[in-house]
C-alpha positions in Angstrom: 95.7 7.2 52.5 92.2 7.6 51.1 89.6 4.7 51.2 88.0 3.1 48.1 85.5 5.2 46.4 83.2 3.4 44.1 81.8 5.1 41.1 78.0 5.7 41.2 75.7 3.1 39.4 74.2 4.2 36.1 70.7 4.3 37.7 72.1 6.8 40.2 73.6 8.9 37.5 70.5 9.0 35.5 68.4 9.9 38.4 70.6 12.9 39.3 68.7 16.2 38.9 71.5 17.8 37.1 71.9 14.9 34.7 68.1 14.9 34.1 68.0 18.5 33.3 70.9 18.2 30.9 69.2 15.2 29.2 66.0 17.1 29.1 67.6 20.1 27.4 69.2 17.8 24.8 66.1 15.7 24.3 67.9 12.5 25.6 65.9 9.8 27.2 67.3 7.7 30.0 65.9 4.6 28.5 68.0 5.2 25.4 71.1 5.7 27.3 70.7 2.2 28.8 69.9 0.6 25.5 73.1 2.1 23.9 75.3 0.9 26.8 73.8 -2.6 26.6 74.4 -2.6 23.0 77.9 -1.5 23.4 78.5 -4.3 26.1 77.1 -6.8 23.8 79.4 -5.8 20.9 82.5 -5.8 23.4 81.6 -9.1 24.8 81.1 -10.5 21.2 84.6 -9.4 20.0 87.0 -12.3 19.5 89.4 -12.6 22.4 92.8 -11.3 21.6 91.5 -8.6 19.2 92.6 -5.1 19.8 89.6 -3.1 20.7 89.9 0.5 19.9 87.6 3.5 20.3 86.1 5.0 17.2 
């Protein structure tokens, strides 16, 4: 049986050299990724309970 393996934290992912190289090539800023995720979390948390949350 395998032990529990936690997913890396967002800061760890964004500081990874390969991730940074990909973001640089696409012109994506780590700051913007964090902003988008915080916005999405806020929208998710603000959704009325019991509603169906679906992906767009």
